[in-house]
N, C-alpha and C positions, 0 to 999 in steps of 0.2 A: 276787758280782756275775756272775759267768758264768753260774752255774747261772740267775740270773733273766733273764739276755739270751737263754739257750735257751728257757726258759718263755713268755717274752714273742713270741719268733720264732714258736713253734710254735702259739700262739693266734693269731698274725696269718694262719695258713693257714685257721683255721677259718671256714667262711663263715656269715653273720651274715644269719639270714632278715629281711625287713622287718616291720613291726608289721603285724597285722591291721586295715584300716581299715573302718568301719562307718558307715552313713548309713541313713536310714529306707527306702531303696530307691525304685522309681517309684510315683507314687501310682496306685493302681487307676484304669485306664481306664474301667471298666465300674462303678464304684462309686456307689451311689445318692448323692443330692445330701447334703452335710453337715447341711444345716437345712432346715426346713420353708419353703415360700413365706412372703417376709415382707422385712423390711427388713436388706439385709447392711450390716455396718458399712464406714460411707465410709474409715475407715482403721485401721491395726492398730498396736499397740506392743508388743512382745514383752521382758520383761527378765528377768535371772535373777542370782541372788547371786553374789558373787565367786567363791565355791568352783566355781561351774560354769561360769566364765569360760573354760576351757581344754578340750581334746580329749580328756582323761583319761576313760576308762571307770570309772566309780566303782562300788565295791559295799560293803555293809554285812553284817558277820557277826552275825546277831541271835542268834545262838545262843551268841554270845561278848560282845563289847562291841559293842553294837548304837549306839553313837554315834560308833564310830570308822569313818571313811572311809578305804577302800584303793582304790587302781587295778590294773588289769591291766598288767602290764610289757610284754607284747606284742600288747595289743589297743589301738585308739584309736577316737574319734570321729573323722569328717571334717571336722565344724565343732564348735564348743561346742554344746551341747544348746540353748541359746537359739535360736542360728541356726537350727537343725535343726526346732525347734519352729516359729519363725517363717515358715520356707520352707513346711512342711506345712500352716499355718494359711492362707497366701496361696493355696495350690493347692486346699483345700476353700473358701475362700471364691469361687473361680473357678469353683467347680462350682455352687456355690447360685444357686438360682433366687433371683429378687427384684430389687429396685432398690437401688442404694447410696443411703446416706444415713442411717443408723440413727444416726450419731455414731461415736464412737471406742470400738473396743475396746482396753482395755489388759488384757494379761496378763501376771502375774509368776510366774515357776516357783519354786515352793517346794521340790519333791522331783523329782528325777529320778535314781533310782537302782537296781541289782539288789541285792537284799535275800536272804541265804540265811538260812532258816531253819533248815537242816542242811547238812552239808557236800553232800548228794546233792539237795536240793530248794532251788530258788531261785525269786523272782519279779520282775517290772519294777513297780516303784512310780513313779506321775505323779501330783504334786499341783500345781494351777493355782489362782491366785487371780485372777479375772478382774472386771473393773469397765468398765461402760457409760458413758460421758462424751458430754454433748452435744456436737453438730456443733462441731468447732474445739478439741475438748479441755478445754470448759468444766467446768460442775457435773457432779460424779457422780450419775447418776440411779439406778444400781443395782450392787451388787457380790455376788459368791457365790464359794463354792469349788468344785472339780472335782477328783475322783480317781478314778485306775483302779489296780488292783493285779491283774495277769494273771500266772499260773504261766508261768516258763521251761520249755520242753520239756528242755533240756539246763540241766547246772548248772556254766557256762561262759560265757566272753565271747559267743559267738555266741549262745547261748539268751537271755542278757541283753539282746542288741541285739535281738533279734526279739521279745521280751517287752515292752520298752521301746518300740518301734516301735507294737506294737498297743495298748499302754497309752493312747499318745499318739494316736492316732486316734481312741480312743473318747472321750478326755477333750476333745480339740478340737472333733470332731462335736457333743458335748451343750454345749460352749461356746458353738459358733457358732448351734446350735437355741435357747440361753438367750437370746442378743444379739438374735435375728431376731424373738422374741416380742414380742407389742404391750405 
């Protein structure tokens, strides 16, 4: 029992660094509009499956068991991925030309994960299902699936965060262009 107390007291002096916290960063101020001129959605709805409700940074080892989700121990998102995507989508809508009123854009997150093809090579994978509804959230007018799969510069949490941010920006821009089209 005395040895355990000595070990525990020794560990108490070891500083614990806080986890690295990532978000999508600042939206580029000089970025081109996310969609061509047309009607911007009057309102936005973004939802995600329960496994994406938290702030864990998830990854899959495709070279091992690609169905198994794991999370980084020392890195996390600043908010749940659905909230990050909703905020970035709002930023892109604010930059989009056109007039509001094209209905309700409902986005469902299907995949938001860093995928390792090898221990040294990974990519950010984002897949969304979008539906355009009549104004007021009525009848569905159309739906589509949008995806992006971009390589990470580094095979770690930072590389994954950057790849997922870029993939998200691409997917959201394509989704808004689709929603604005006549």
